[in-house]
Every structure is written in C-alpha cells, then in structure tokens.
VOSEKOL-707214 format. One record per residue (C-alpha): x, y, z; residue number from 0. Coordinates in Angstrom, 1 decimal, decimal comma. Layout:
N
xx; yy; zz; i
X; Y; Z; NUM
...
% end
This chain:
643
xx; yy; zz; i
-3,8; -21,0; 23,9; 0
-7,0; -21,7; 25,7; 1
-7,1; -25,5; 24,1; 2
-2,9; -26,3; 24,8; 3
-4,0; -25,6; 28,5; 4
-6,8; -28,1; 28,6; 5
-5,0; -30,8; 26,4; 6
-2,1; -30,1; 29,0; 7
-4,6; -30,6; 32,0; 8
-6,1; -34,4; 30,2; 9
-2,5; -35,4; 29,6; 10
-1,2; -34,9; 33,1; 11
-4,2; -36,5; 34,2; 12
-4,1; -39,3; 32,2; 13
-0,5; -40,0; 33,1; 14
-1,0; -40,0; 36,6; 15
-4,0; -42,5; 36,0; 16
-1,8; -44,6; 34,0; 17
1,2; -44,6; 36,3; 18
-1,2; -45,0; 39,1; 19
-2,4; -48,6; 37,3; 20
1,2; -49,7; 36,4; 21
1,9; -49,6; 40,1; 22
-1,3; -51,3; 41,5; 23
-0,9; -54,2; 38,5; 24
2,6; -54,2; 38,4; 25
2,8; -54,9; 42,6; 26
0,2; -57,2; 42,4; 27
1,7; -59,4; 39,7; 28
5,0; -59,6; 42,1; 29
3,1; -60,5; 45,1; 30
0,9; -63,4; 43,2; 31
4,8; -64,4; 42,3; 32
7,3; -63,9; 45,1; 33
7,8; -66,5; 47,6; 34
10,5; -66,6; 50,6; 35
13,9; -67,6; 50,4; 36
14,1; -70,4; 52,6; 37
11,0; -71,9; 50,6; 38
13,6; -71,1; 47,4; 39
16,2; -73,2; 49,0; 40
14,4; -76,2; 50,3; 41
13,0; -76,6; 46,3; 42
16,6; -76,2; 45,1; 43
17,6; -79,7; 47,3; 44
14,7; -80,9; 46,3; 45
15,7; -80,5; 43,2; 46
12,6; -78,6; 41,8; 47
14,1; -76,0; 39,6; 48
14,8; -75,8; 35,9; 49
16,6; -72,2; 36,1; 50
17,4; -68,9; 37,6; 51
18,1; -65,4; 36,9; 52
20,4; -63,5; 39,5; 53
19,8; -60,1; 38,8; 54
21,7; -58,3; 42,1; 55
19,7; -59,4; 45,0; 56
16,9; -60,5; 43,0; 57
16,3; -63,8; 42,3; 58
13,9; -65,2; 39,3; 59
13,4; -68,8; 38,3; 60
11,2; -71,7; 36,6; 61
10,3; -75,0; 38,1; 62
10,4; -78,0; 36,6; 63
6,5; -78,1; 35,7; 64
6,9; -74,4; 34,0; 65
5,6; -72,4; 37,0; 66
7,9; -69,1; 37,4; 67
8,6; -67,1; 40,9; 68
10,9; -64,6; 42,5; 69
12,5; -63,7; 45,5; 70
15,3; -61,8; 47,4; 71
18,0; -63,5; 48,6; 72
20,5; -62,3; 51,1; 73
24,7; -62,2; 50,2; 74
25,0; -65,9; 50,5; 75
28,4; -67,3; 49,0; 76
27,2; -70,5; 48,8; 77
24,2; -69,9; 46,6; 78
25,9; -70,5; 43,6; 79
27,5; -73,7; 43,8; 80
24,6; -75,4; 45,4; 81
22,7; -74,4; 42,7; 82
25,5; -75,7; 40,1; 83
25,3; -79,3; 42,3; 84
21,6; -79,1; 41,9; 85
22,2; -79,0; 38,0; 86
19,9; -75,5; 37,5; 87
20,4; -73,8; 34,6; 88
22,4; -70,4; 36,0; 89
21,9; -67,0; 34,2; 90
23,3; -63,6; 35,1; 91
22,4; -59,7; 35,1; 92
23,9; -56,6; 36,7; 93
21,4; -55,2; 39,2; 94
18,4; -53,2; 38,0; 95
19,0; -48,8; 38,3; 96
16,2; -46,4; 37,3; 97
17,5; -43,4; 35,9; 98
17,6; -40,1; 37,8; 99
15,4; -38,9; 35,6; 100
12,7; -41,7; 36,3; 101
13,3; -41,6; 40,1; 102
12,6; -38,0; 40,3; 103
9,4; -38,6; 38,2; 104
8,2; -41,7; 40,4; 105
8,9; -39,2; 43,4; 106
7,4; -35,6; 42,4; 107
5,1; -36,9; 39,5; 108
1,9; -36,8; 41,9; 109
3,3; -33,4; 43,2; 110
3,6; -31,9; 39,8; 111
0,4; -33,2; 38,6; 112
-1,4; -31,4; 41,6; 113
0,4; -28,2; 41,4; 114
-0,7; -28,3; 37,4; 115
-4,2; -28,5; 38,2; 116
-4,3; -26,1; 40,4; 117
-2,9; -23,7; 38,3; 118
-5,3; -24,8; 35,3; 119
-8,5; -23,5; 37,5; 120
-6,8; -20,5; 38,5; 121
-6,4; -19,1; 35,4; 122
-9,7; -20,4; 34,2; 123
-11,5; -18,4; 37,2; 124
-9,4; -15,4; 35,8; 125
-10,1; -15,7; 32,0; 126
-13,5; -15,8; 30,7; 127
-15,5; -17,2; 27,7; 128
-15,4; -20,7; 27,1; 129
-13,4; -22,3; 30,0; 130
-14,4; -25,2; 32,4; 131
-15,3; -22,3; 35,5; 132
-16,9; -20,4; 33,4; 133
-20,8; -20,6; 34,9; 134
-20,3; -17,4; 35,7; 135
-20,1; -16,4; 32,0; 136
-23,4; -15,1; 30,5; 137
-24,6; -17,7; 27,7; 138
-25,9; -14,7; 25,2; 139
-25,7; -16,0; 21,8; 140
-24,2; -13,2; 19,1; 141
-26,5; -13,5; 16,3; 142
-24,2; -13,7; 12,9; 143
-24,2; -11,0; 10,2; 144
-23,8; -13,3; 7,8; 145
-27,1; -15,4; 8,5; 146
-28,5; -16,9; 5,4; 147
-32,3; -16,2; 6,7; 148
-32,0; -12,7; 7,9; 149
-35,3; -11,1; 9,5; 150
-36,0; -7,6; 8,6; 151
-39,3; -5,7; 8,9; 152
-40,6; -6,8; 5,6; 153
-41,2; -9,9; 7,2; 154
-43,3; -8,2; 10,0; 155
-47,1; -8,0; 9,6; 156
-49,6; -6,9; 11,5; 157
-48,0; -4,5; 13,9; 158
-47,6; -1,6; 12,3; 159
-47,2; 0,5; 15,6; 160
-44,7; -1,6; 17,3; 161
-43,1; -1,8; 14,0; 162
-42,6; 1,9; 13,6; 163
-41,1; 2,4; 17,5; 164
-38,5; 0,2; 16,6; 165
-37,5; 1,4; 13,6; 166
-36,7; 4,4; 15,8; 167
-34,4; 2,7; 17,0; 168
-32,9; 1,1; 14,6; 169
-32,6; 4,7; 13,0; 170
-30,8; 5,9; 16,7; 171
-28,2; 2,8; 16,0; 172
-27,8; 3,6; 12,3; 173
-27,5; 7,6; 12,9; 174
-26,7; 8,8; 16,5; 175
-26,0; 12,7; 15,6; 176
-29,4; 12,6; 14,4; 177
-30,9; 12,5; 17,7; 178
-28,1; 13,6; 20,1; 179
-27,8; 17,1; 17,9; 180
-31,2; 17,7; 19,6; 181
-30,3; 16,7; 22,8; 182
-32,5; 13,7; 22,8; 183
-31,8; 10,4; 24,1; 184
-32,5; 7,0; 23,1; 185
-34,4; 4,9; 25,5; 186
-32,2; 2,7; 27,1; 187
-34,4; -0,2; 27,5; 188
-37,4; -1,3; 25,5; 189
-39,8; -4,0; 26,8; 190
-42,3; -6,0; 24,3; 191
-45,5; -6,7; 26,0; 192
-48,3; -9,2; 24,5; 193
-49,9; -12,3; 24,0; 194
-48,0; -15,1; 23,4; 195
-47,6; -16,1; 19,7; 196
-47,7; -12,6; 18,7; 197
-44,6; -11,8; 17,0; 198
-42,4; -10,1; 20,1; 199
-39,5; -12,5; 19,5; 200
-40,1; -12,0; 15,8; 201
-40,0; -8,3; 15,9; 202
-36,2; -8,7; 18,1; 203
-34,5; -10,6; 15,5; 204
-35,8; -8,1; 12,5; 205
-34,2; -5,4; 14,6; 206
-31,2; -7,2; 14,6; 207
-31,5; -8,1; 11,1; 208
-32,2; -4,0; 10,3; 209
-29,7; -2,7; 12,7; 210
-26,4; -3,8; 11,4; 211
-25,4; -4,1; 14,8; 212
-23,9; -6,8; 16,9; 213
-27,5; -8,5; 18,6; 214
-26,7; -10,2; 21,7; 215
-29,9; -12,8; 22,5; 216
-30,4; -14,9; 25,5; 217
-33,3; -16,1; 27,5; 218
-34,3; -15,1; 30,9; 219
-34,2; -18,5; 32,3; 220
-30,2; -18,4; 31,3; 221
-29,7; -16,3; 34,4; 222
-30,8; -19,0; 36,6; 223
-28,7; -21,7; 37,9; 224
-27,9; -23,8; 40,6; 225
-24,9; -21,8; 42,2; 226
-25,1; -19,1; 44,3; 227
-24,6; -15,9; 42,5; 228
-24,4; -17,5; 39,2; 229
-27,3; -15,5; 37,7; 230
-25,7; -11,8; 38,9; 231
-22,2; -12,8; 37,6; 232
-23,9; -13,5; 34,2; 233
-26,1; -9,7; 34,3; 234
-22,5; -8,3; 34,7; 235
-20,8; -10,1; 31,8; 236
-23,7; -10,0; 29,4; 237
-23,6; -5,7; 30,2; 238
-19,9; -6,1; 30,0; 239
-20,1; -7,6; 26,5; 240
-22,3; -5,1; 25,6; 241
-20,2; -2,4; 26,5; 242
-17,3; -3,6; 24,6; 243
-19,0; -4,1; 21,4; 244
-21,4; -1,0; 21,9; 245
-23,2; 0,1; 19,6; 246
-25,8; -2,8; 20,0; 247
-28,3; -4,5; 21,3; 248
-28,8; -7,0; 24,3; 249
-32,1; -8,7; 23,9; 250
-33,5; -11,1; 26,7; 251
-36,3; -12,9; 25,6; 252
-39,1; -13,9; 28,6; 253
-37,8; -11,5; 31,1; 254
-40,5; -12,0; 33,4; 255
-38,2; -15,5; 34,4; 256
-36,1; -13,5; 36,3; 257
-37,8; -10,2; 36,6; 258
-40,5; -10,9; 38,6; 259
-41,8; -9,0; 41,5; 260
-39,0; -8,9; 44,8; 261
-40,2; -9,7; 48,3; 262
-42,7; -12,4; 47,8; 263
-40,6; -15,3; 47,8; 264
-39,8; -17,1; 51,1; 265
-36,0; -16,7; 50,9; 266
-36,5; -12,8; 51,2; 267
-34,0; -10,7; 49,8; 268
-31,2; -13,5; 49,4; 269
-33,0; -15,2; 46,9; 270
-31,1; -16,5; 44,2; 271
-33,6; -14,6; 41,5; 272
-33,4; -11,5; 43,6; 273
-30,2; -11,0; 43,4; 274
-30,2; -11,2; 39,6; 275
-32,8; -8,7; 39,4; 276
-31,2; -6,6; 41,3; 277
-27,7; -7,0; 39,6; 278
-30,0; -6,4; 36,2; 279
-31,5; -3,2; 37,8; 280
-28,1; -1,6; 38,6; 281
-26,4; -2,9; 35,5; 282
-29,0; -0,7; 33,9; 283
-28,8; 2,4; 35,7; 284
-24,9; 2,4; 35,3; 285
-25,2; 2,6; 31,9; 286
-24,5; 6,3; 30,2; 287
-26,4; 8,2; 28,0; 288
-26,1; 7,6; 24,3; 289
-23,4; 5,3; 24,7; 290
-25,4; 3,0; 22,3; 291
-26,1; 0,0; 24,1; 292
-30,0; -0,9; 24,0; 293
-32,0; -3,5; 26,0; 294
-34,6; -4,9; 24,9; 295
-37,0; -7,6; 26,3; 296
-40,0; -9,5; 25,8; 297
-42,6; -10,8; 28,2; 298
-46,1; -12,3; 27,5; 299
-46,7; -11,2; 31,7; 300
-46,1; -7,4; 32,5; 301
-47,9; -7,7; 35,9; 302
-45,8; -10,1; 37,7; 303
-42,3; -7,6; 36,7; 304
-41,1; -5,7; 39,4; 305
-41,9; -2,1; 39,6; 306
-38,4; -1,0; 39,7; 307
-37,8; -2,4; 36,4; 308
-40,3; -0,7; 34,8; 309
-39,6; 2,9; 35,6; 310
-38,1; 5,7; 33,6; 311
-34,4; 5,0; 33,5; 312
-34,6; 1,4; 32,6; 313
-37,7; 1,0; 30,3; 314
-38,1; 4,1; 29,6; 315
-40,7; 2,4; 26,7; 316
-43,0; -0,2; 26,8; 317
-44,5; -1,4; 23,2; 318
-48,0; -3,5; 23,1; 319
-47,7; -6,5; 20,5; 320
-51,6; -6,8; 20,4; 321
-53,4; -9,5; 18,4; 322
-53,6; -8,2; 14,8; 323
-56,9; -7,1; 13,6; 324
-58,6; -8,6; 10,5; 325
-56,0; -6,4; 8,2; 326
-53,3; -7,2; 10,3; 327
-54,1; -10,8; 10,0; 328
-54,2; -10,1; 6,0; 329
-50,9; -9,1; 5,7; 330
-49,7; -12,1; 8,2; 331
-51,0; -14,5; 6,0; 332
-49,6; -12,4; 2,6; 333
-46,2; -12,8; 4,4; 334
-46,5; -16,5; 5,2; 335
-48,0; -18,2; 2,0; 336
-45,1; -17,1; 0,1; 337
-43,8; -20,4; 0,1; 338
-47,2; -22,3; -0,5; 339
-48,8; -22,6; -3,9; 340
-52,3; -21,6; -3,7; 341
-55,1; -22,6; -5,7; 342
-57,6; -19,4; -7,6; 343
-60,5; -20,5; -4,9; 344
-58,5; -19,3; -1,7; 345
-59,6; -16,4; 0,0; 346
-56,9; -15,1; 1,6; 347
-59,4; -12,0; 3,2; 348
-62,7; -14,6; 4,1; 349
-59,9; -16,7; 6,2; 350
-58,8; -13,2; 7,7; 351
-62,1; -12,7; 8,7; 352
-62,9; -15,9; 10,2; 353
-60,4; -15,9; 12,3; 354
-60,9; -13,3; 15,1; 355
-57,9; -13,4; 18,2; 356
-55,9; -15,3; 16,1; 357
-52,3; -14,3; 16,5; 358
-49,8; -14,2; 14,0; 359
-48,1; -17,9; 15,1; 360
-52,2; -19,2; 14,8; 361
-52,2; -18,0; 11,4; 362
-48,9; -19,7; 10,8; 363
-49,7; -22,5; 11,8; 364
-53,6; -22,6; 10,3; 365
-51,1; -22,5; 6,8; 366
-49,1; -24,9; 7,6; 367
-51,5; -27,5; 8,3; 368
-53,8; -26,2; 5,3; 369
-50,6; -27,3; 3,5; 370
-50,0; -30,6; 5,3; 371
-53,8; -31,3; 4,5; 372
-53,2; -30,7; 0,8; 373
-50,1; -32,7; 0,6; 374
-51,7; -35,7; 2,4; 375
-54,7; -35,6; -0,4; 376
-51,9; -35,5; -3,6; 377
-53,0; -31,9; -4,6; 378
-50,1; -29,3; -6,0; 379
-51,7; -26,0; -4,7; 380
-53,7; -25,5; -1,5; 381
-57,3; -25,3; -1,9; 382
-59,8; -23,2; 0,1; 383
-61,8; -26,4; 1,2; 384
-57,9; -27,1; 3,0; 385
-57,6; -24,3; 4,6; 386
-61,4; -24,5; 6,1; 387
-60,6; -28,2; 7,0; 388
-57,4; -26,9; 8,6; 389
-59,0; -23,6; 10,4; 390
-61,7; -26,6; 11,8; 391
-59,1; -28,6; 12,9; 392
-57,3; -26,4; 14,8; 393
-60,2; -25,0; 16,7; 394
-61,5; -28,0; 17,6; 395
-59,1; -31,0; 16,4; 396
-59,5; -33,7; 13,7; 397
-62,1; -35,2; 12,8; 398
-63,2; -38,5; 14,5; 399
-65,7; -40,2; 11,9; 400
-64,3; -43,7; 13,3; 401
-65,8; -43,0; 16,6; 402
-69,0; -45,1; 16,9; 403
-72,4; -43,1; 18,6; 404
-75,3; -45,0; 19,3; 405
-78,4; -43,4; 17,1; 406
-79,8; -41,6; 20,3; 407
-77,0; -40,3; 20,8; 408
-76,1; -39,1; 17,9; 409
-80,3; -37,6; 17,9; 410
-79,4; -36,1; 21,4; 411
-76,2; -34,3; 19,6; 412
-78,4; -32,9; 16,5; 413
-81,1; -31,5; 18,7; 414
-78,3; -29,5; 21,3; 415
-76,2; -27,9; 18,4; 416
-79,5; -27,0; 16,2; 417
-80,7; -25,4; 19,8; 418
-77,6; -23,2; 19,9; 419
-77,6; -22,6; 15,7; 420
-81,3; -21,4; 16,4; 421
-81,1; -19,5; 19,2; 422
-78,3; -17,7; 17,6; 423
-80,5; -17,3; 14,3; 424
-83,4; -16,2; 15,9; 425
-81,7; -13,9; 18,7; 426
-80,5; -10,3; 17,4; 427
-77,5; -8,6; 17,6; 428
-75,5; -11,7; 17,5; 429
-72,6; -13,2; 15,8; 430
-73,9; -14,9; 12,6; 431
-73,3; -18,7; 12,9; 432
-70,8; -19,9; 10,5; 433
-71,2; -24,0; 11,1; 434
-73,2; -26,5; 12,5; 435
-71,4; -29,9; 12,5; 436
-72,1; -33,4; 14,7; 437
-68,9; -35,0; 13,9; 438
-66,7; -35,6; 17,2; 439
-63,8; -33,3; 17,0; 440
-61,6; -33,8; 19,8; 441
-63,4; -33,7; 22,9; 442
-66,3; -33,1; 21,3; 443
-69,9; -34,3; 19,9; 444
-70,7; -31,6; 17,8; 445
-70,1; -28,0; 17,9; 446
-72,1; -24,6; 16,7; 447
-69,5; -22,1; 15,9; 448
-70,3; -18,5; 15,5; 449
-67,6; -15,3; 14,3; 450
-68,1; -12,0; 14,7; 451
-68,3; -10,0; 11,3; 452
-65,9; -7,5; 12,4; 453
-63,2; -7,3; 15,2; 454
-64,9; -6,7; 18,7; 455
-62,5; -5,4; 21,5; 456
-65,2; -5,0; 24,3; 457
-69,1; -6,1; 24,6; 458
-72,4; -4,6; 26,0; 459
-74,4; -5,9; 28,5; 460
-77,4; -6,8; 25,5; 461
-74,7; -8,7; 23,9; 462
-73,6; -10,5; 26,9; 463
-77,4; -11,5; 27,6; 464
-78,0; -13,0; 24,1; 465
-74,7; -14,9; 24,6; 466
-76,2; -16,5; 27,8; 467
-79,6; -17,3; 25,6; 468
-77,6; -18,9; 23,2; 469
-75,3; -21,3; 25,7; 470
-78,5; -22,3; 26,9; 471
-80,1; -22,9; 23,9; 472
-78,1; -26,9; 23,6; 473
-79,8; -27,5; 27,3; 474
-83,4; -26,1; 26,5; 475
-83,4; -28,1; 23,2; 476
-82,4; -31,3; 25,0; 477
-85,3; -30,3; 27,7; 478
-87,9; -29,5; 25,0; 479
-87,8; -32,5; 22,7; 480
-86,7; -35,3; 25,0; 481
-87,8; -34,1; 28,5; 482
-84,1; -35,4; 30,1; 483
-80,4; -33,5; 30,8; 484
-77,7; -35,1; 29,8; 485
-73,9; -33,7; 30,9; 486
-73,6; -32,5; 26,9; 487
-74,2; -28,9; 28,5; 488
-71,6; -29,2; 31,2; 489
-69,2; -26,9; 28,8; 490
-72,2; -24,4; 28,2; 491
-73,0; -24,4; 32,0; 492
-70,0; -23,4; 33,3; 493
-69,2; -20,6; 30,4; 494
-72,3; -19,0; 30,8; 495
-71,8; -19,1; 34,9; 496
-68,4; -17,4; 34,1; 497
-69,6; -14,6; 32,0; 498
-72,3; -14,1; 34,4; 499
-70,3; -13,9; 37,7; 500
-68,1; -11,6; 35,3; 501
-71,3; -9,3; 34,9; 502
-71,6; -8,9; 38,3; 503
-68,6; -8,9; 40,2; 504
-66,3; -7,7; 37,8; 505
-68,0; -5,4; 35,3; 506
-70,6; -3,7; 37,3; 507
-73,5; -4,8; 34,9; 508
-76,2; -5,7; 38,1; 509
-78,9; -3,3; 38,6; 510
-79,2; -4,0; 42,6; 511
-75,5; -4,5; 43,3; 512
-74,5; -1,4; 41,2; 513
-71,2; -0,5; 39,1; 514
-69,1; -2,1; 42,3; 515
-66,7; -4,7; 41,7; 516
-67,1; -7,1; 43,8; 517
-63,7; -9,9; 45,1; 518
-60,2; -8,5; 45,2; 519
-57,7; -10,9; 43,8; 520
-54,5; -11,8; 45,9; 521
-51,6; -11,2; 44,0; 522
-49,0; -13,7; 45,7; 523
-46,3; -13,7; 43,0; 524
-44,3; -16,2; 44,5; 525
-47,1; -18,9; 44,4; 526
-48,7; -17,5; 41,3; 527
-51,3; -14,9; 40,1; 528
-55,1; -15,5; 41,1; 529
-54,3; -18,7; 43,5; 530
-56,7; -17,0; 46,1; 531
-59,4; -14,1; 46,0; 532
-60,1; -12,2; 49,0; 533
-63,6; -11,5; 50,2; 534
-64,2; -7,8; 50,4; 535
-67,8; -7,8; 51,2; 536
-70,1; -9,3; 53,2; 537
-72,4; -12,3; 53,7; 538
-75,8; -10,4; 52,8; 539
-73,6; -8,9; 49,6; 540
-72,8; -12,7; 48,9; 541
-75,8; -13,9; 48,9; 542
-77,0; -10,8; 46,6; 543
-74,1; -11,6; 44,1; 544
-75,4; -15,7; 44,3; 545
-78,8; -14,8; 43,2; 546
-78,0; -11,9; 40,6; 547
-75,6; -14,5; 38,7; 548
-78,6; -17,3; 39,2; 549
-80,9; -15,0; 37,8; 550
-79,2; -14,0; 34,5; 551
-78,5; -17,7; 33,6; 552
-82,3; -18,6; 34,5; 553
-83,5; -15,5; 32,6; 554
-81,5; -16,6; 29,7; 555
-82,4; -20,2; 30,3; 556
-86,4; -19,0; 30,1; 557
-85,7; -16,8; 26,9; 558
-84,3; -20,0; 25,5; 559
-87,0; -22,3; 25,9; 560
-89,5; -19,4; 24,9; 561
-87,3; -19,2; 21,5; 562
-87,7; -22,4; 20,6; 563
-91,0; -23,8; 21,4; 564
-92,2; -21,2; 19,6; 565
-90,1; -22,4; 16,5; 566
-90,0; -25,9; 17,1; 567
-90,8; -27,2; 13,7; 568
-87,4; -25,0; 12,6; 569
-86,0; -27,1; 15,5; 570
-86,7; -30,1; 14,1; 571
-85,6; -29,1; 10,7; 572
-82,3; -28,5; 11,5; 573
-81,6; -31,6; 13,9; 574
-83,2; -34,3; 11,0; 575
-80,9; -31,9; 8,5; 576
-77,6; -32,6; 11,0; 577
-78,5; -36,2; 11,5; 578
-78,9; -36,6; 7,4; 579
-75,6; -34,6; 6,8; 580
-73,6; -34,1; 9,9; 581
-72,7; -30,6; 9,1; 582
-74,1; -27,5; 8,2; 583
-72,7; -24,0; 7,4; 584
-74,6; -20,6; 7,4; 585
-75,5; -21,2; 3,3; 586
-76,7; -24,3; 4,2; 587
-78,7; -23,5; 7,0; 588
-80,1; -19,9; 5,6; 589
-81,3; -22,2; 2,5; 590
-82,8; -24,7; 4,4; 591
-84,8; -22,7; 6,7; 592
-86,2; -20,2; 3,9; 593
-87,0; -23,6; 1,5; 594
-87,2; -26,4; 3,7; 595
-84,3; -28,4; 1,9; 596
-80,6; -28,5; 2,2; 597
-78,9; -27,0; -1,4; 598
-77,9; -29,3; -3,9; 599
-73,6; -29,0; -3,3; 600
-74,1; -30,0; 0,2; 601
-75,7; -32,9; -1,0; 602
-73,1; -33,7; -3,1; 603
-70,2; -32,7; -0,8; 604
-71,6; -35,3; 1,8; 605
-71,8; -38,0; -0,8; 606
-68,9; -37,3; -1,7; 607
-67,4; -37,5; 1,6; 608
-69,1; -40,5; 2,7; 609
-67,3; -42,4; -0,7; 610
-63,9; -41,5; 0,5; 611
-64,5; -42,6; 4,1; 612
-65,9; -45,7; 2,7; 613
-62,3; -46,3; 1,1; 614
-60,1; -45,4; 4,0; 615
-58,0; -48,2; 5,3; 616
-59,0; -50,3; 8,5; 617
-56,4; -48,7; 10,3; 618
-58,0; -45,5; 10,3; 619
-61,3; -46,8; 10,7; 620
-60,6; -48,0; 14,6; 621
-62,4; -46,1; 16,9; 622
-60,6; -44,2; 19,5; 623
-61,3; -43,7; 23,1; 624
-64,6; -42,4; 23,7; 625
-65,2; -39,1; 24,7; 626
-66,2; -38,1; 28,6; 627
-69,6; -37,0; 28,7; 628
-70,5; -33,0; 28,5; 629
-67,3; -32,2; 26,9; 630
-68,7; -30,4; 24,4; 631
-66,6; -26,9; 24,1; 632
-68,5; -24,1; 23,8; 633
-68,5; -22,0; 20,3; 634
-65,7; -19,6; 20,2; 635
-65,6; -16,3; 21,1; 636
-68,7; -16,4; 23,9; 637
-65,7; -15,2; 26,7; 638
-66,3; -11,7; 26,6; 639
-62,3; -9,7; 27,1; 640
-60,6; -12,8; 27,5; 641
-57,8; -12,6; 24,7; 642
% end
C-alpha cells in the first residue's frame, strides 16, 4: 500500500503539470491565430478567404496564401450569403460542448490535487519506515542473519579478555534464565574503548554473528541532521525498534560523535547535539531490567564522553580493546593469512616480534601489502622478503631509488644514520638496531630503525636518557665529520625536545623540580581537546623548566659526542658501508664491526637489487619532487607512552 500512495501522488502531480502545459500551449496557439471580426469581414470583401469552418459562433478558415486564422462571430444573418457571394467554400459543424465530467475536472482538478497531496503527506508523517518525511526515523541497519561472510569470535584474535566479556553477553541473550535465576542483571550498555584499528567494530560484528538475535548497526554521526529535533527523534525510533525486536543488540559506532560532553558548546542546552544526547540518556534509563535489549557502543575518545553517559545504569561496563601484545599479534597474523599462500621462509613469529605497537588493522594492511608486492613480482606465494619490504613500506613509505642525490648529500646522510646506529649500539640498555638505510623513503632521506625485543608499556629515566642520546647521534656525527649543521636533524631535535619536556613537566623526572606536574591542559570540548594549556606555575619555575629541558638535551648531545669521538673508526666504517651498499640490517652491522667486512649475502643482495633497478622502465626512473630538508623521521618507538 505504501507504493500505491507514492504512485498515486506522482501521477496526480504529473497530471496537474500536463493540464497546465496543455492550457498554456493551447492558449498560446489560439492567441497567435486569432483575428478580430471586422478584419475577417474586410478580408472576405477583398476576396482573400478561400474556405471557412463555422462551428457555432466560432469561425476557422484559411486565406488564399494558405495561412490559418480563427475568429468569433456575432449572430450575423447576412454572413453566410456574403461568404457565398465571394465564392468562399463553407463547412459547418455543431457547436463544441465539453462533457460535464470534463468541466468538473478542469474546474476542480487543482483543488483535488492539493487535497490529495495534503492527505499523502499527513499519512507520511503518521507512518514510519521508508516514507518521504521519515528523516526523523532511525537509520539503523538490521544485519541479516543469512550473511555469507558471517563473522564470529573465531575471526577475532589478539584481544582475548575483551572477547570473554562479550561472550558473557551472548550467553545471556541465548539463555537468560541462567543469570536471572540468581538475581543477576545483564549490563544495559557496553562501551568498547581502544585506539583506532584494534577491532572494536569487528567485535561488534562477531557479537551479531554469535548471538543469533537481531543486530541493529548505526553510526553516531547518523543521528546528526540539519533539521532541529531529528537526532532525538531518531534515538526514540531506534530504541522503539529495539524493544519490538527484543532480545536484540543495538550497536552505535563512534558514539563520541553524539555523546560528547555537554555544556561546552555555544548553543548551550538548545544545541542539537546535546538534545540528541539527552534523549539517548533518557532512553537508556527507560529500559526495564532484563528486557533483552543491550546497547553496545564503540569509541576511541572516551575522554570526551559525557560523564552521565558513563555512569552505571547506562554504560555499566567499559571493555578496553588495547593494542595487541606479541602473542596477540601472532594470533592476528594467523587469522589473516588463511587466504594468503605463504612460502616456507615466512616466519610469522619473527614478524610479530618486529611489529610492536601495530594494531590489528595495521597487521592486516601489512599482509595485504606483502601480497601485493609478491603478486607484482609474479610469485606464487608470499616470501619473507616480501613481508620485510611491506613492513618497511608501511612504516616509512616506498623506496625512492629514482631520487637523484648529490654525493655530498649521500655522504652526509650516511654519516647521520651511522651516528644514530653506532650510538645505539654503544649505549647499554637500548633497543637493538634492526636496519639502517640511506635509501629515501617517503619524505626521509634515510632512516635507522630500532625495535624492542619485547613489548614495553613504560620506560624508566635511564632508558629515556639513552633515547635522547641516540636522537642526538645524527647531528653529532655531522658536526664531528663535516663541522657543519644541516636541517636533516630537524625531526630528531623535535622528538628529543618533546621527550625532555615530558620528563620534566609530566613524568616528574627532574631532580631540581621534583615529582610535580607542570602545565594543566584545558579541556575545551567544543573547541577541541588540548587546544590550550593553562600556566599553573610562576615565571621562575618556567625558567627552571626551560633550563632542565635544555640540560637534558645538551647532556645527551655531549654523551653522543664522546661516544663517537672514541669510536671514530667504527663510524667511518659504517658510513662507508652505507655509501656502498645503501642498506644494512642487524647481522650486517654486527659482522661489519667484528670483522671489518660486510657479509657476502649483503653483497649478493645489493648486486641483485642494482641489476633489477637497471632494467626498470624509463617511466619508473623519473624522479619525484625532492623531500624537504630535515624531514628525516625519527626511529620508531622513541616516544614513550604514545600508543
């Protein structure tokens, strides 16, 4: 019936338009051919008329030249005789009369159309679903049960604690008496919290696949509309659908789009987003216990959510979906390689160990990139070399071998990266150097990568000081060898300054200033978090902070200078090897420092790479724009506490 009303309204509108167009064109045609009666009689007297058609008082005729005319004649008894005298051919028909229904249609049709349109829109406003005025209805999508690619908990890996908590929800939906007989109450709302790419949405899809109950999925931004009150209306409709289909699960992705802290906007309590949030709070409170409707939401910004949304009774449980550890990464890799043919050389455990702070999405992208690389080379299976190249590409960008650098720039880059690597090797307690390269990648002219041998979730002061020393190694090597500063250490200096300031102001690692935090960040939700920082300390403290930060960085610079001065021969050895072979991994560096020569395997690999580069098409040899000076990114994992 819904489609019937839609078609009816459509045809009524089309009919109205057609009648209007007919009247307009018909009127225009008549006006163009109409003449006055006196002119008609004058043309008759002059013998210019060849034939006429008399239809009541209307006369249509034709001139001798073929042109058609039309006129209205009064009751003239002499008209016919005059026409006969002039030899005009005369035809006659009865007067045209419209039927009663045509007269009724022409007179009442516009009014009927208006009434029909009014009735149509009134019914639309009273009925839900897919109506024309349904912008106040929820846009939640019901996930079908017969999905071909049904996701279950078997497809989720690396977040076992979060899975176990959600399995409890699924168990409740399948067998409610198991919990209710002991007076237990299932949480009304579950909030999934974690960094981007950790699998929050995937967990929600797994719940839908496991629970075997209706699963409504909607994004937080879908509640926001240009019309006032639409968001609150959609929230009401969403929960009405949930109650009708209970037991069910309602999943709101990116709830921070609608659940941000109230009272910070310029619109105050009348802000549309706040009205939507208020309605959401009311609906969550309106649920009866154990009615089988569970609200699951996901966000990566729990800090901006309104406290009223997080209290017990609304979101009773917060499940942290964190970055996976080494075992979690290994499980995730095993899940994603099911459809990827792997060579025997692939060691997934080694890949998991070399990808700290990678999320599930990052690992999936890594495997996809490796498959693309292998397919581009015409291989039948993904090899370990493809995995390594993919990891380098994901971290730093694709190799830019076509970039033409001067010999001076190459030498400066080689000593810069050799300084980083050598300081890292000579400083105890640091992460082992994984790879050093002077091949441009992304916006960097070279890079040094160090990866921890095990996952690290906190750092001590000694480790942080060592990181500052490593960061200064590149600038120190440039000054030691060339006695000249370049912009290549820009990113290193920025990273080192940030770490030093955090040590003093946030982590309380200054002996002079003590275990205090300086600088309170203003949480202006409406303007954005961390947009400003209030100064809660005196000018003398500010000077002390600046002095402590400077002392930390300069002392790291001095330590790096002493290390490289004492090991100048090793620095030259590493730099010359980089100039010759461009890339050195951990084994190459250790062999080079022990024996003074690069392993034969590296030499063979370099020769193969150079040979392949010489056979590239000319289109691939065109040099892209040169990177900015000083754009060399810092080695990964140098920003403690950043996840």
